[in-house]
Structures are given as structure tokens and as C-alpha cells.
C-alpha positions in Angstrom: -92.8 -33.6 -12.0 -89.8 -34.3 -14.3 -87.9 -35.9 -11.5 -90.7 -38.3 -10.9 -91.1 -39.0 -14.7 -87.4 -39.8 -14.9 -87.8 -42.2 -12.0 -90.8 -43.9 -13.5 -89.4 -44.0 -17.0 -85.6 -44.5 -16.6 -85.0 -44.9 -20.3 -85.9 -41.1 -20.9 -82.9 -39.1 -22.0 -82.6 -35.3 -21.9 -82.6 -35.2 -25.7 -86.0 -37.0 -25.6 -87.7 -34.6 -23.1 -89.5 -31.6 -24.6 -90.8 -28.7 -22.4 -93.0 -26.1 -24.0 -92.1 -22.5 -22.7 -95.4 -20.8 -22.4 -93.8 -17.8 -20.5 -91.8 -16.8 -23.5 -89.8 -14.2 -21.7 -86.2 -13.2 -22.2 -85.2 -15.4 -19.2 -87.7 -18.2 -19.2 -85.7 -20.6 -21.3 -82.7 -20.2 -19.0 -84.8 -20.7 -16.0 -86.3 -23.9 -17.3 -82.9 -25.3 -18.1 -81.6 -24.3 -14.7 -84.4 -26.1 -13.0 -84.9 -29.1 -15.4 -81.4 -29.7 -16.8 -80.4 -29.9 -20.4 -83.8 -30.8 -21.8 -85.2 -29.6 -25.2 -87.1 -26.3 -24.9 -89.9 -25.5 -27.4 -91.2 -22.0 -27.9 -93.9 -21.0 -30.3 -95.5 -17.7 -31.3 -98.4 -16.5 -29.2 -101.7 -17.4 -30.8 -103.8 -14.3 -30.0 -107.1 -15.8 -31.1 -106.7 -18.6 -28.5 -105.6 -16.2 -25.7 -108.7 -14.0 -26.4 -111.0 -17.0 -26.2 -109.5 -18.8 -23.3 -106.8 -16.7 -21.5 -104.0 -18.9 -22.8 -102.9 -20.7 -26.0 -102.0 -24.1 -24.7 -104.0 -25.9 -27.4 -102.3 -24.0 -30.2 -98.8 -24.8 -28.7 -99.7 -28.5 -28.4 -100.9 -28.5 -32.0 -97.5 -27.4 -33.1 -95.5 -29.5 -30.6 -97.0 -32.8 -31.7 -96.0 -32.1 -35.2 -92.5 -30.9 -34.4 -91.5 -33.8 -32.2 -90.2 -36.8 -34.3 -90.6 -40.0 -32.4 -92.6 -43.3 -32.6 -94.2 -42.9 -29.1 -95.1 -39.5 -27.7 -96.0 -39.0 -24.1 -97.6 -35.8 -23.0 -97.8 -34.6 -19.3 -99.3 -31.3 -18.0 -96.9 -29.4 -16.0 -98.9 -30.4 -12.8 -99.3 -34.1 -13.7 -96.7 -36.9 -13.1 -96.4 -40.5 -12.5 -96.4 -41.6 -8.8 -95.2 -45.2 -9.4 -92.9 -46.9 -12.0 -95.8 -49.4 -12.4 -97.3 -46.8 -14.8 -94.8 -47.9 -17.4 -95.9 -51.4 -17.2 -99.6 -50.4 -17.4 -99.0 -48.3 -20.5 -97.1 -51.3 -22.2 -99.9 -53.6 -21.4 -102.4 -51.2 -23.0 -100.4 -50.9 -26.2 -99.8 -54.7 -26.3 -103.7 -55.2 -26.1 -104.0 -53.4 -29.4 -104.4 -49.7 -28.4 -102.8 -47.0 -30.5 -103.1 -44.3 -27.9 -103.7 -44.0 -24.2 -105.6 -40.9 -23.1 -106.7 -39.4 -19.8 -110.4 -38.9 -19.7 -112.2 -35.8 -18.3 -115.2 -37.6 -16.7 -116.4 -41.1 -15.9 -119.4 -40.9 -18.3 -118.4 -39.2 -21.6 -115.8 -39.4 -24.3 -114.0 -36.1 -23.7 -110.3 -36.4 -23.2 -107.9 -34.4 -21.0 -104.3 -33.4 -22.1 -102.9 -33.8 -18.6 -101.7 -37.2 -19.8 -101.7 -38.7 -23.2 -99.6 -41.3 -25.0 -99.7 -41.7 -28.8 -98.1 -44.7 -30.6 -96.6 -44.9 -34.1 -99.9 -45.7 -35.8 -101.3 -42.2 -34.9 -100.9 -39.5 -37.5 -100.2 -36.7 -35.2 -100.6 -34.2 -38.1 -104.3 -34.8 -38.0 -104.7 -34.1 -34.3 -106.2 -30.8 -33.2 -106.1 -29.9 -29.5 -108.2 -26.8 -30.3 -111.1 -28.5 -32.0 -114.2 -26.4 -31.2 -112.2 -24.0 -29.0 -112.4 -20.8 -31.2 -115.9 -21.5 -32.3 -117.5 -22.7 -29.1 -114.9 -22.4 -26.3 -114.3 -26.2 -26.0 -111.4 -26.7 -23.7 -108.0 -27.9 -24.7 -107.7 -31.5 -26.0 -111.3 -32.5 -25.2 -111.9 -34.0 -28.7 -108.7 -35.9 -29.2 -110.2 -39.2 -28.2 -112.9 -38.7 -30.9 -110.3 -37.7 -33.4 -108.2 -40.9 -32.8 -111.4 -43.0 -33.5 -112.1 -40.9 -36.7 -108.6 -41.9 -37.8 -109.7 -45.6 -37.6 -107.5 -46.1 -34.6 -108.1 -47.4 -31.2 -107.5 -45.5 -27.9 -107.8 -46.4 -24.3 -109.7 -43.7 -22.4 -108.6 -43.6 -18.9 -111.3 -42.8 -16.3 -110.5 -40.4 -13.6 -110.2 -41.6 -9.9 -110.4 -39.0 -7.0 -107.3 -38.2 -4.9 -107.2 -37.0 -1.4 -110.4 -38.7 -0.5 -112.3 -36.9 -3.3 -111.2 -33.5 -2.1 -108.6 -32.5 -4.7 -106.7 -33.9 -7.7 -107.2 -36.8 -9.9 -105.6 -40.3 -10.4 -105.3 -42.2 -13.6 -104.1 -45.5 -14.7 -104.8 -47.5 -11.5 -103.5 -44.6 -9.2 -100.1 -44.5 -11.0 -100.6 -41.1 -12.6 -101.6 -37.9 -10.7 -103.0 -34.6 -12.0 -103.2 -31.7 -9.6 -105.2 -29.4 -11.8 -104.8 -25.8 -13.1 -101.4 -25.1 -11.6 -100.5 -22.6 -14.3 -103.4 -20.3 -13.7 -101.9 -18.4 -10.7 -99.0 -17.2 -12.9 -101.1 -16.4 -15.9 -101.7 -12.7 -16.4 -105.2 -13.1 -17.8 -107.7 -11.8 -15.3 -110.1 -14.6 -15.9 -107.7 -17.2 -15.0 -106.4 -15.2 -12.0 -109.9 -15.0 -10.7 -110.3 -18.8 -10.9 -107.0 -19.2 -9.2 -107.9 -16.9 -6.4 -111.1 -18.8 -5.6 -109.0 -22.0 -4.5 -105.7 -20.6 -3.8 -105.6 -21.9 -0.2 -106.7 -25.4 -1.2 -104.3 -25.5 -4.1 -101.3 -24.7 -1.9 -102.5 -27.0 1.0 -102.7 -30.1 -1.3 -99.6 -29.0 -3.2 -97.4 -29.2 -0.3 -98.5 -32.8 0.3 -97.9 -33.7 -3.4 -94.4 -32.3 -3.2 -93.8 -34.6 -0.3 -95.1 -37.6 -2.2 -98.3 -37.7 -0.4 -101.8 -38.1 -2.0 -104.0 -38.7 1.1 -104.7 -36.8 4.3 -104.3 -37.6 7.9 -107.7 -37.5 9.9 -106.9 -34.0 11.4 -105.9 -32.7 7.9 -109.2 -34.0 6.5 -111.3 -32.4 9.1 -109.5 -29.1 8.5 -109.9 -29.3 4.8 -113.6 -30.2 5.1 -114.2 -27.3 7.5 -112.6 -24.8 5.0 -114.8 -26.3 2.2 -117.9 -25.4 4.3 -116.8 -22.0 5.4 -114.5 -20.6 2.7 -117.2 -18.4 1.2 -118.1 -16.8 4.6 -116.6 -13.3 4.9 -116.1 -13.5 8.7 -113.5 -14.3 11.2 -114.2 -18.0 11.3 -113.6 -18.4 7.6 -110.5 -16.3 7.7 -109.1 -18.4 10.6 -109.7 -21.6 8.8 -108.0 -20.2 5.6 -105.1 -19.2 7.7 -104.9 -22.7 9.3 -104.9 -24.3 5.9 -102.2 -22.1 4.6 -99.9 -22.9 7.6 -100.8 -26.7 8.0 -97.7 -28.8 7.4 -98.8 -32.0 9.1 
């Protein structure tokens, strides 16, 4: 992701790139720097109430991060979201020039919930008044869903980007005229929480299948790949040899 972000936003410098270390192990910071270069690593204390409610404390970490980072424009990417074209930079600039104070990924086509996979806040936004966990501890509202409403409550204007399907509607999401891609829930497989592990196990084969294409810079399927993916979608829940064979084919498909 970071390599593609650097390509799309060439003005990004290492001192302006912040990565939240959610693993918080003795070696995780070193591992991040080894993989990403001399970027800035943020690590915050675990918020147990958030972990109990959701299996992770991403919202609590984002609350702290947007307050700690001092800059006029703050752009947030999930670890499994990235720009796919440098044109994203021009689209963002156009939206701010049109009078927006923030640009936010939307969760759905038909409501005002936002998604923290991609967000940009301009200098008019008081980030100390943003809460990525609004409603989470009380009612289980997912991370960042209320940020669009919060920006409006501050008297500021935000562009809510509507999601567009990737891979022919089979997996992943595009935003900003197909210049931003979000894969979805990529941190779940490595999370020790059994609830998130169960979710990840239910789509492990698909996640890896599409992930290999994304790593190669592809966001669509060849006809044969589409047929294989559609067959698995129909048979994945069947505990028989046909379903198992399809899952193995998806795991090994590299076309």
C-alpha cells in the first residue's frame, strides 16, 4: 500500500507518513520499519473496552492519532486500502477547491455512514472533536461510521464518496472514480480475537485469491477466473468433495 501511496502522492516524505502499530509486540516496530522504511510509528495503549466490544481497538487508536499528528491536511488509509492511480491526487484537490473541508469514503450508496478506509481532513476540521468510536461502546457501531455526521455538526462540509464494486462486484471496493481501492478486513486473519478469526475463516480462500491479483496491480478477472470465483461462491458452503476441489482451485489459481 505505502509504495503505491508514494507513487500517487510523490510529495509524501517519510517524516510525514505515520503508521499505527496495532500489534504492539517487542519486535513489531522494527518489523514495520524494515518493511516500510524510516516512517513515523505510533503506538498507543490498548483500550480494553473497545477490544471487548469489537475484538480490536482501531477506533480508539484513530481517536488518539488524529489528535497527535500535527498537519494542515491529514489523509487516512486502512492498511488494505491504497491509491491505484496518481489521478486520485487531482480528484482530491478538485474536491477541496470546490469548497469541501473533508473527503470521506462512504459505507453504502444510500446512507450517511462513513468508512475509515480512506479519509482526508483539511485545515478547517477541528480533529480534536472527531470521535471514531461514537456509538461503539454503547451500541457496537463500527469504527468511523459517524465521522461524516460529526463533520456536518461542526458546520463543515464533507464530500462522502460512494463505493463502487471492484472485481465485477465480487470483491473489494473502489472510491473516487476508481482511483482508490479498499480490499476489506485484511487485519482480521492476524487478529487473535476468536470473533474476527471466525469471520476471516469464512472467506479465507476468496481473500487470498483476490489479494494475489491486487498485489499484481489487477482489479478485474479474466473470464476463466470469473467462472472459478462464481463457482466457489455457489459451492463454498457445501461440505463435500466438489466444494473442497473448488476451494483448492481458487487457492492455487495464479492466472
